[in-house]
Kinemage of the C-alpha trace (Angstrom):
@kinemage 1
@onewidth
@group {chain A} dominant
@subgroup {mainchain}
@vectorlist {calphas} color= white
{ca unk a 1} P -79.713 -16.287 81.408
{ca unk a 2} L -83.468 -17.052 81.683
{ca unk a 3} L -86.116 -14.261 81.496
{ca unk a 4} L -86.922 -15.103 85.189
{ca unk a 5} L -83.265 -14.678 86.198
{ca unk a 6} L -83.220 -11.388 84.351
{ca unk a 7} L -86.144 -10.231 86.281
{ca unk a 8} L -84.649 -11.166 89.611
{ca unk a 9} L -81.431 -9.440 88.607
{ca unk a 10} L -83.397 -6.279 87.736
{ca unk a 11} L -85.034 -6.230 91.179
{ca unk a 12} L -81.573 -6.796 92.745
{ca unk a 13} L -82.831 -9.404 95.281
{ca unk a 14} L -82.517 -13.074 94.872
{ca unk a 15} L -85.002 -14.393 97.510
{ca unk a 16} L -84.613 -18.166 97.123
{ca unk a 17} L -85.652 -20.548 99.933
{ca unk a 18} L -85.423 -24.421 100.121
{ca unk a 19} L -88.906 -25.110 98.807
{ca unk a 20} L -90.062 -21.771 97.319
{ca unk a 21} L -88.500 -19.135 95.130
{ca unk a 22} L -89.697 -15.493 95.048
{ca unk a 23} L -90.470 -14.388 91.452
{ca unk a 24} L -90.773 -10.600 90.773
{ca unk a 25} L -94.466 -10.009 90.062
{ca unk a 26} L -95.805 -8.186 87.114
{ca unk a 27} L -99.248 -7.829 85.588
{ca unk a 28} L -99.153 -11.338 84.196
{ca unk a 29} L -99.059 -12.621 87.824
{ca unk a 30} L -102.250 -10.918 88.791
{ca unk a 31} L -104.358 -13.927 88.553
{ca unk a 32} L -101.899 -15.953 90.663
{ca unk a 33} L -101.803 -13.282 93.318
{ca unk a 34} L -105.623 -12.961 93.212
{ca unk a 35} L -105.919 -16.702 93.826
{ca unk a 36} L -103.614 -16.503 96.887
{ca unk a 37} L -105.630 -13.671 98.187
{ca unk a 38} L -108.868 -15.596 97.689
{ca unk a 39} L -107.121 -18.658 99.343
{ca unk a 40} L -106.490 -16.753 102.418
{ca unk a 41} L -110.134 -15.563 103.517
{ca unk a 42} L -109.388 -15.533 107.252
{ca unk a 43} L -106.526 -13.002 106.742
{ca unk a 44} L -108.800 -10.623 104.973
{ca unk a 45} L -111.684 -11.039 107.457
{ca unk a 46} L -109.343 -10.123 110.370
{ca unk a 47} L -107.615 -7.343 108.756
{ca unk a 48} L -110.232 -5.813 106.514
{ca unk a 49} L -113.461 -7.317 107.692
{ca unk a 50} L -114.353 -8.614 104.366
{ca unk a 51} L -113.113 -10.876 101.451
{ca unk a 52} L -110.537 -9.456 99.069
{ca unk a 53} L -112.033 -7.486 96.269
{ca unk a 54} L -112.133 -8.890 92.783
{ca unk a 55} L -109.250 -6.426 91.739
{ca unk a 56} L -107.188 -6.640 94.911
{ca unk a 57} L -104.291 -8.209 93.083
{ca unk a 58} L -104.428 -5.586 90.197
{ca unk a 59} L -104.491 -2.775 92.794
{ca unk a 60} L -101.546 -4.212 94.688
{ca unk a 61} L -99.505 -4.464 91.496
{ca unk a 62} L -100.628 -0.937 90.393
{ca unk a 63} L -99.511 0.658 93.707
{ca unk a 64} L -96.225 -1.142 93.564
{ca unk a 65} L -95.586 -0.078 90.062
{ca unk a 66} L -95.595 3.584 90.847
{ca unk a 67} L -93.218 3.059 93.712
{ca unk a 68} L -89.557 2.404 92.843
{ca unk a 69} L -88.876 1.146 96.391
{ca unk a 70} L -91.652 -1.502 96.440
{ca unk a 71} L -91.323 -4.985 95.011
{ca unk a 72} L -94.059 -7.606 94.930
{ca unk a 73} L -93.095 -11.311 94.512
{ca unk a 74} L -95.089 -14.375 93.958
{ca unk a 75} L -93.934 -17.268 96.018
{ca unk a 76} L -93.719 -20.405 93.815
{ca unk a 77} L -92.770 -23.977 94.651
{ca unk a 78} L -89.422 -25.126 93.271
{ca unk a 79} L -91.255 -28.378 92.272
{ca unk a 80} L -93.522 -26.468 90.092
{ca unk a 81} L -97.298 -25.615 90.594
{ca unk a 82} L -99.176 -22.447 91.247
{ca unk a 83} L -98.163 -19.648 93.507
{ca unk a 84} L -98.706 -20.357 97.176
{ca unk a 85} L -98.108 -16.874 98.459
{ca unk a 86} L -97.280 -13.244 98.036
{ca unk a 87} L -94.458 -11.094 99.474
{ca unk a 88} L -94.812 -7.223 99.312
{ca unk a 89} L -91.512 -5.639 100.285
{ca unk a 90} L -90.708 -1.979 100.734
{ca unk a 91} L -86.973 -1.107 100.344
{ca unk a 92} L -85.327 1.678 102.216
{ca unk a 93} L -88.521 2.256 104.289
{ca unk a 94} L -89.105 3.810 106.623
{ca unk a 95} L -85.431 4.896 106.368
{ca unk a 96} L -82.453 3.938 104.105
{ca unk a 97} L -81.040 0.499 105.067
{ca unk a 98} L -84.251 -0.681 106.401
{ca unk a 99} L -86.707 -2.867 104.473
{ca unk a 100} L -90.305 -3.408 105.511
{ca unk a 101} L -92.539 -6.296 104.815
{ca unk a 102} L -95.828 -4.929 103.740
{ca unk a 103} L -97.469 -8.345 103.353
{ca unk a 104} L -96.319 -11.887 103.543
{ca unk a 105} L -99.329 -13.982 102.829
{ca unk a 106} L -99.986 -17.680 102.009
{ca unk a 107} L -102.968 -19.599 100.922
{ca unk a 108} L -104.633 -21.087 103.943
{ca unk a 109} L -103.934 -24.574 102.586
{ca unk a 110} L -100.194 -23.817 102.615
{ca unk a 111} L -100.143 -22.305 106.179
{ca unk a 112} L -98.389 -24.253 108.985
{ca unk a 113} L -96.026 -25.960 106.667
{ca unk a 114} L -92.882 -23.777 107.397
{ca unk a 115} L -93.183 -21.703 104.178
{ca unk a 116} L -93.317 -18.484 106.218
{ca unk a 117} L -90.266 -19.195 108.227
{ca unk a 118} L -88.254 -20.281 105.134
{ca unk a 119} L -89.376 -17.305 103.117
{ca unk a 120} L -88.567 -14.881 105.897
{ca unk a 121} L -85.067 -16.454 106.312
{ca unk a 122} L -84.495 -16.262 102.577
{ca unk a 123} L -85.693 -12.539 102.539
{ca unk a 124} L -83.443 -11.678 105.563
{ca unk a 125} L -80.357 -13.389 103.761
{ca unk a 126} L -81.115 -11.524 100.444
{ca unk a 127} L -81.521 -8.105 102.149
{ca unk a 128} L -78.391 -8.585 104.231
{ca unk a 129} L -76.355 -9.427 101.080
{ca unk a 130} L -77.737 -6.269 99.530
{ca unk a 131} L -76.477 -4.279 102.556
{ca unk a 132} L -79.791 -3.755 104.534
{ca unk a 133} L -79.446 -3.448 108.235
{ca unk a 134} L -82.944 -4.130 109.401
{ca unk a 135} L -86.116 -5.742 108.535
{ca unk a 136} L -89.397 -4.279 109.874
{ca unk a 137} L -93.070 -5.069 109.632
{ca unk a 138} L -96.358 -4.095 111.176
{ca unk a 139} L -99.298 -6.326 112.478
{ca unk a 140} L -102.819 -5.246 113.341
{ca unk a 141} L -103.984 -6.297 116.826
{ca unk a 142} L -106.662 -8.566 115.375
{ca unk a 143} L -103.977 -10.797 113.809
{ca unk a 144} L -102.825 -12.618 116.970
{ca unk a 145} L -101.438 -15.644 115.110
{ca unk a 146} L -99.178 -13.280 113.011
{ca unk a 147} L -97.770 -11.522 116.183
{ca unk a 148} L -96.918 -14.886 117.625
{ca unk a 149} L -95.307 -16.035 114.283
{ca unk a 150} L -93.128 -12.890 114.134
{ca unk a 151} L -92.046 -12.966 117.801
{ca unk a 152} L -91.054 -16.777 117.280
{ca unk a 153} L -88.801 -15.511 114.517
{ca unk a 154} L -87.060 -13.074 116.880
{ca unk a 155} L -88.709 -9.916 115.623
{ca unk a 156} L -88.908 -7.385 118.503
{ca unk a 157} L -91.582 -4.897 119.139
{ca unk a 158} L -90.135 -1.418 118.368
{ca unk a 159} L -93.356 0.767 118.330
{ca unk a 160} L -97.034 1.003 118.238
{ca unk a 161} L -99.250 3.031 115.842
{ca unk a 162} L -102.401 4.642 117.091
{ca unk a 163} L -104.572 2.524 114.845
{ca unk a 164} L -103.986 -0.647 116.805
{ca unk a 165} L -100.885 -1.740 115.067
{ca unk a 166} L -97.706 -3.240 116.498
{ca unk a 167} L -94.487 -2.523 114.696
{ca unk a 168} L -91.769 -5.371 114.737
{ca unk a 169} L -88.102 -5.027 113.716
{ca unk a 170} L -85.146 -7.478 113.423
{ca unk a 171} L -81.637 -6.564 112.764
{ca unk a 172} L -79.876 -8.209 109.712
{ca unk a 173} L -76.419 -9.299 109.211
């Protein structure tokens, strides 16, 4: 068994798509995650009003490290090469049997290539195999393209938060 496979087994989810694989992230992936963040300036402009900070990846990994139900993955091409995206997944949140995507982000150069659809399908399949019943996510109103993306993937609106955020959910299985 490779060390990478041991990492995936430790997390308990094998998120493997046709062109990308999700590698459980650790501190050694911080530079790759930061490069993905910096490669997606439009996302940060829409959602935070500014570029990602120089320690955004380190902060993401530190936040996930103290939460046993939170798993961060770097999304890497099967053919090799640098990470093209990041998946931040909260397990058993907001309730047992539900997982929530905190972030699914791709470098802008890798957007529009079907990676999001493939990664979502692989995530749904992995979660369903692990016994999860639903996948949930939230999108800020300013991110119109993301709302359209999730609706195309059959996520339904299940709520609104008072901060201009729409909550989507999709049953698994």
